[in-house]
C-alpha positions in Angstrom: -57.7 64.3 -150.1 -55.8 62.6 -147.3 -52.9 64.2 -145.4 -49.9 63.4 -147.7 -47.5 64.0 -144.8 -48.9 61.0 -142.9 -48.3 58.5 -145.8 -45.7 56.0 -144.9 -42.7 55.4 -147.2 -39.9 52.8 -147.1 -36.6 54.2 -148.4 -34.5 52.1 -150.7 -32.2 51.2 -147.8 -35.2 49.9 -145.8 -35.5 52.9 -143.6 -39.2 53.7 -142.7 -40.4 57.3 -142.8 -43.3 59.3 -144.0 -43.9 61.8 -146.8 -43.9 64.4 -144.0 -40.1 64.0 -143.7 -39.9 66.5 -146.5 -42.8 68.7 -145.3 -40.8 71.9 -145.4 -39.6 71.2 -149.0 -41.0 71.4 -152.5 -41.1 67.8 -153.7 -40.9 66.3 -157.2 -42.3 62.8 -156.9 -41.4 60.5 -159.9 -42.2 56.9 -160.5 -38.9 55.7 -162.0 -37.7 52.6 -163.8 -34.2 51.4 -164.9 -35.2 49.8 -168.2 -37.4 52.4 -169.8 -37.0 54.7 -172.8 -37.4 57.6 -170.3 -34.6 56.3 -167.9 -32.2 59.0 -169.2 -34.4 61.4 -167.3 -32.4 60.4 -164.2 -29.7 62.7 -165.4 -32.0 65.7 -165.5 -33.7 64.7 -162.2 -30.3 64.6 -160.5 -29.2 67.9 -162.1 -32.3 69.8 -160.9 -32.0 68.2 -157.4 -28.4 69.5 -157.3 -29.4 72.9 -158.5 -32.4 73.5 -156.2 -31.9 71.3 -153.1 -30.2 74.1 -151.1 -33.3 76.2 -151.7 -35.7 73.6 -150.2 -36.3 71.2 -153.1 -36.1 67.5 -153.2 -36.6 64.8 -155.9 -38.2 61.6 -154.6 -37.8 58.6 -156.9 -40.3 55.8 -156.4 -39.2 52.8 -158.5 -42.1 50.8 -159.9 -42.3 47.6 -161.9 -45.9 48.4 -162.8 -44.9 48.6 -166.5 -42.5 45.7 -166.2 -39.4 47.9 -166.6 -38.0 47.7 -163.0 -37.2 44.1 -162.2 -34.2 44.4 -159.9 -34.0 44.3 -156.1 -33.7 47.5 -154.1 -30.0 47.0 -153.8 -29.6 46.5 -157.6 -31.8 49.6 -158.3 -29.8 51.7 -155.9 -26.5 50.5 -157.3 -27.6 51.1 -160.9 -28.9 54.6 -160.3 -25.9 55.6 -158.3 -23.2 54.2 -160.7 -25.0 54.9 -164.0 -26.7 58.2 -163.3 -25.0 59.6 -160.2 -28.3 59.7 -158.3 -28.1 61.1 -154.8 -31.7 62.1 -154.3 -33.9 60.0 -152.0 -35.5 56.8 -153.5 -37.9 54.4 -152.0 -38.3 50.7 -152.4 -40.5 49.5 -155.3 -44.1 50.6 -155.2 -47.3 50.0 -157.3 -48.7 53.1 -158.9 -52.0 51.7 -160.3 -54.6 49.1 -159.4 -56.1 48.0 -156.2 -52.7 47.7 -154.4 -51.3 51.1 -155.5 -49.2 52.9 -152.9 -51.3 55.3 -150.8 -49.2 58.2 -152.1 -50.2 57.4 -155.7 -53.8 56.9 -154.5 -53.7 60.6 -153.7 -51.4 62.1 -156.4 -53.5 60.5 -159.2 -56.3 63.0 -158.5 -54.1 65.9 -159.8 -54.5 67.0 -163.4 -51.8 67.8 -165.9 -51.8 70.7 -168.3 -54.0 68.8 -170.7 -56.5 68.1 -168.0 -55.6 64.4 -167.6 -56.0 62.9 -164.1 -56.3 59.3 -163.0 -54.2 56.3 -163.7 -50.4 56.7 -163.9 -49.8 56.4 -167.7 -46.2 55.3 -167.7 -42.8 55.5 -165.9 -41.5 59.0 -165.1 -44.8 60.7 -164.5 -44.0 63.7 -162.3 -45.9 65.3 -159.5 -44.7 68.6 -158.0 -45.9 69.0 -154.4 -45.6 72.4 -153.0 -45.0 73.3 -149.3 -48.7 74.3 -149.3 -49.8 70.9 -150.5 -50.6 72.0 -154.0 -49.9 69.4 -156.7 -48.9 69.9 -160.3 -48.7 66.9 -162.7 -46.4 66.5 -165.7 -46.6 63.7 -168.3 -43.9 61.1 -168.5 -42.5 62.5 -171.8 -42.0 66.0 -170.2 -38.4 66.3 -169.2 -37.7 67.2 -165.6 -35.6 70.2 -166.9 -38.2 71.4 -169.4 -39.2 75.1 -169.1 -42.6 74.3 -167.7 -41.2 72.0 -164.9 -38.4 74.5 -164.0 -40.9 77.4 -163.9 -43.2 75.4 -161.6 -40.3 74.5 -159.3 -39.1 78.1 -159.1 -42.6 79.4 -158.5 -43.1 76.8 -155.7 -39.8 77.8 -154.1 -40.8 81.5 -153.8 
């Protein structure tokens, strides 16, 4: 697996950085979309970010139109997320999560398996990857709420 910290990201405001910006934090990486049945998960994502961020946790939202549910510009996405869901966690510009032009971060994350043993293609919006400070990766299905007991337990264990 490639060094995740060297993977380049462009934040939603156009700032260039790398995944390594959050090297000393536990990261929950989520491919998000504004027009999805799972979009209300933004509320839980923001709540867990608020609860755990002072302990070394960050949510990273990566908007994707891969499933044709994120059609707006970066500015529109940022405005929608802020005004509708109160999102304050870092977000990137739109990325592809599958196919030959998938973002390098997803080229690596997709190798992780979820609790059912699934690995590979990103199945839908709001698939979650918890990346520990040690580089360990846990995967959670799109329908798994960010504040579900299994995700909270994994976050708390990673923060110890």
